[in-house]
C-alpha positions in Angstrom: 0.0 0.0 0.0 1.4 3.4 -0.9 2.6 5.6 1.9 1.7 9.3 1.5 4.6 11.6 2.2 3.1 15.0 1.4 0.6 16.6 -0.9 -0.1 20.1 -2.0 -2.6 21.5 -4.4 -0.3 20.7 -7.2 1.9 17.7 -6.2 1.3 14.5 -4.4 4.4 12.5 -3.2 4.0 8.9 -2.0 6.2 5.8 -1.6 5.3 2.3 -2.8 7.4 0.1 -0.4 6.5 -3.2 -2.3 8.4 -1.8 -5.4 10.7 0.6 -3.5 9.5 3.4 -5.8 8.9 7.0 -4.9 6.0 8.5 -6.9 5.5 12.2 -7.6 2.2 13.1 -9.3 1.7 16.7 -10.4 -2.0 17.6 -10.4 -1.8 20.7 -12.5 0.7 22.9 -14.4 3.1 24.7 -12.1 5.2 27.8 -12.2 8.9 27.7 -12.3 9.2 28.5 -8.6 6.7 25.8 -7.7 8.6 23.3 -9.9 11.9 24.1 -8.0 10.2 23.6 -4.6 8.6 20.4 -5.9 11.9 18.9 -6.9 13.3 19.9 -3.5 10.4 18.1 -1.8 10.9 15.0 -4.0 14.6 14.9 -2.9 13.6 15.3 0.7 11.1 12.4 0.3 13.7 10.3 -1.4 16.0 10.8 1.7 13.1 10.0 4.0 12.4 6.7 2.3 15.9 6.0 1.1 14.4 5.8 -2.4 16.6 5.9 -5.5 13.9 4.7 -7.9 11.3 7.4 -8.9 8.2 7.5 -11.0 7.3 11.1 -11.9 3.8 11.6 -13.4 3.9 14.8 -15.4 0.7 14.1 -17.5 -1.0 17.1 -15.9 2.1 19.2 -15.3 3.4 19.2 -18.9 6.8 20.5 -19.9 9.3 22.2 -17.6 10.2 25.7 -18.3 13.6 26.0 -20.2 15.4 27.3 -17.1 14.0 24.5 -15.0 15.0 21.9 -17.6 18.5 23.2 -17.7 18.8 23.1 -13.9 17.5 19.5 -13.9 20.0 18.4 -16.5 23.0 20.4 -15.2 22.5 20.3 -11.5 19.6 18.4 -9.9 20.2 14.9 -11.3 23.8 15.0 -10.3 22.8 16.3 -6.8 20.3 13.5 -6.4 23.0 10.9 -7.1 25.5 12.6 -4.8 23.0 12.8 -2.0 21.2 9.5 -2.4 24.1 7.4 -3.7 24.1 5.5 -7.0 22.2 4.2 -8.7 19.4 6.7 -9.1 16.7 5.9 -11.7 13.9 8.3 -12.8 11.1 7.6 -15.1 8.8 10.3 -16.4 5.3 9.1 -17.1 3.8 11.5 -19.6 1.1 11.9 -22.2 1.9 10.5 -25.7 1.9 14.0 -27.3 4.5 15.3 -24.9 6.7 12.2 -25.5 6.4 12.9 -29.2 7.4 16.6 -28.6 10.5 15.5 -26.7 11.5 13.2 -29.5 11.0 15.8 -32.2 12.6 18.9 -30.5 15.6 17.1 -28.9 15.7 19.5 -25.9 15.3 16.6 -23.5 17.9 13.8 -23.9 16.5 10.5 -25.1 16.6 7.7 -22.6 19.3 6.0 -24.7 21.6 8.8 -23.8 21.8 7.4 -20.3 21.9 3.7 -21.2 25.5 3.2 -20.2 25.5 5.4 -17.1 25.7 3.3 -14.0 25.0 6.0 -11.5 22.0 7.7 -13.2 19.4 6.7 -15.8 16.3 8.3 -16.9 13.4 7.0 -19.0 10.2 8.4 -20.5 7.1 6.2 -20.7 3.5 6.8 -21.8 1.9 4.2 -19.6 2.3 3.7 -15.8 2.7 0.0 -16.3 5.6 0.5 -18.7 7.2 2.9 -16.2 6.9 0.5 -13.3 8.3 -2.4 -15.4 11.3 -0.3 -16.3 11.9 0.6 -12.6 11.5 -3.0 -11.5 13.9 -4.2 -14.2 16.5 -1.5 -13.2 16.4 -2.9 -9.7 17.3 -6.3 -11.1 13.9 -7.9 -10.3 12.6 -8.1 -13.9 
């Protein structure tokens, strides 16, 4: 049974102990300031649960602002590995249209860019089942 960590009007964070997965679900689009706080809250929750496998549901949030995306890629993911220890795995669960946008514009690295990184990998999925299968496989269970 999922354990609720925190919830706001725009983000719910829970932990699924049976899969050892931290889940962040955005409930609406967010401002850049909200997104930065949300990612800080996710890292705090990951510390609390000792969770290095995350499912981030961005279907209702949509794309990050360009500055937020740059911060995620240049700072946050490295910080998460440094603070939590390797390996850290994040999977973004998104609407098919957003996944297609990412593939077309190339602003977000494709999951294959991380395939050979032992400390950090990220994936993008359009179904929650696919996202969970990937996280389970990354833990060596699948």
